[in-house]
N, C-alpha and C positions, 0 to 999 in steps of 0.2 A: 738319729743324727747326732753327731758329736759336736765338737766346737770348731769346725772348719769354717773359715772366713774366706770368701771370694771377693776380691777387690777389683773393680773395673775402672779403667780410664777410657770412657766411651768416646770413640772417634772413628773415622774411616780406617785408621790404623789404630786399633785399640790395644791398650795394655791390660795385662791381667796379672794378678798375684793370688796365690791360694795356698792354704795350709791351716793346720790346727793352731789355735791361739797359743798352745803350749809347745809348738814344734817349729820347724824351719819352713819358711815359705819357698814355693817354686814360683817362678815368674817368667813372663815373656810378652810377646806381642803377636797380634794376628791382623793381617791386612785383609779388609773386606774389599770385594771387587769394585772397580770403578764402573759405575753404571750410568753416569750422566744424570739425566732427568728421570731415569727409570727407577722409581722408588721401590716398586714391588720386588724386583730381583735383588736389590740391595737388602731389603727386609728378609727375604727368603734365606739369603746367605747368613745373615746375623742370627736368624732363628735356628738354623741348623747348628751353627757354632755354639750358641748359648745353650741350647737343649743338650748337646753332647757334653758340654762343660758341667752343667747341673747334674746330669746323670752320672758322669764319671766321678765328680768331686764330692757330691752330696753335701753341699754347704748348709750350715745352719743359718748363716747370715750372708747376704750379698750387699756390699757397700759400693756406691759409685758416686762420682763427683756430681753434685747437683748442677743442672744445666744453667748456663748464664743467659740473660736476656739477649735477643738478637740485637746487633748493632743496626739501628734504624736505617733501612734502605740499603745497607751494604752487604747483607748476607743473602745470597741467592735463595729463592724459595725452596728449591730442591734440597739444598744443603741444610737449611733450617729444618725441613720436614724429616730428613734422614737423621740428623742429630737428636732431635726431640723424639723421634720414633725409637731410637736406641733406648732412651730412658723409659718411654712408655712400654715398650715390649719387654724390657727387663722386669719392670714392675709387674706386668701381666703374667709372664711365665713363673715368676717367683710366687705370686699370689696363688696361681693354680697348683703349685707344688707345696704350698704351705711354708715357704721360706721367708724369713724376715728380711726386709729391705731397709737400708739406711741410705739416704741421700745426704752427702756431706758437702757443705760449701767449700770451694777451693781454698778460700782464704783461711779456713779453719785448719785443714790438714797441713797446708803449707806453713802456717805459723807454728804449728806444733812440731813439725819436722825440721823446718829451716830457720825458725826464729822470726820470720816475717811472712805475712800473707801476700806481700807485694812483689812477686817474682814472675818472670816470664821465661819461656823457652829460648828467647833470644839472648838472654843474659849469658855471658861467658866469664868463668865457667858456670855451667848451669847449676844453681844452688842445690837442686834436688840430688844431682850426682854427687856433689860434695858432701851433703848430709848423709847420704847412703854410704859413701865411702867411710865416713867417720863411724858408721855403725857396722862396718866390716863387709859391705856389699860392693861389688864392682858391677855396674850396670851401664850399658852404652847406648841404650835406646830410650828416648825421652818418655815414650808411652809406657814402657815396662817400668821405668823408674818411677813415674807418677803413680802407677798402680801399686808398686811395692811400698812406696812411701805412704799411700793411702791405707794399705794393709797394716803396716806398722802402727799407724795412727788408730786404726780400728781396733787392733789388739789392745792398745792402751786404754781406749774408751770402753770396750766391751769386756775385757779381761785384765784389769789393772795389775793383778798379781803376776801376770806374764810379761808385763811391759818393760821392766827394768833391764832385761837382757838386751834390749835394743837401744838403751841409753848409752851414748858415747863414753860416759864415765865408768860404766860397768862392762864395756865391750870386751868380748872374746874375739880373738883373731879367727876369721872364717877362711877356709881354704878356697 
């Protein structure tokens, strides 16, 4: 394995960003099926997607946003189980494959990328879009943007010598 980092924004519409720490990332989003209370078929769909991604990309590290506590009584049980299951299953598959996993608190990567950890997707303009544009990336999907920002943060934390190319002060124009 090389220095490939896979960053995941785990949700029913999940964002992903992948690439070597010394290279350019690829990023996008993947929509998991709506299954209502059927957690098993939701889990099967994520399992297929994640296994394919791990085989295809061969990451040395998988980083994802650490789950936040449920809002007392306001998160439906099936939703809670699905979202926590995404984290659990990611840890499980990576452990089986010998891949290092890092769970990063949302406030940490948001502060590193946007200057503050107190942002939400409801803010206009979305601060992550702005921060990525300052780094030369045009991203139009919140989940892909969060994964890419998390990937950039992971490069800075795991391979600091490769991080300055994403600093807006040293930015190169990307096509």
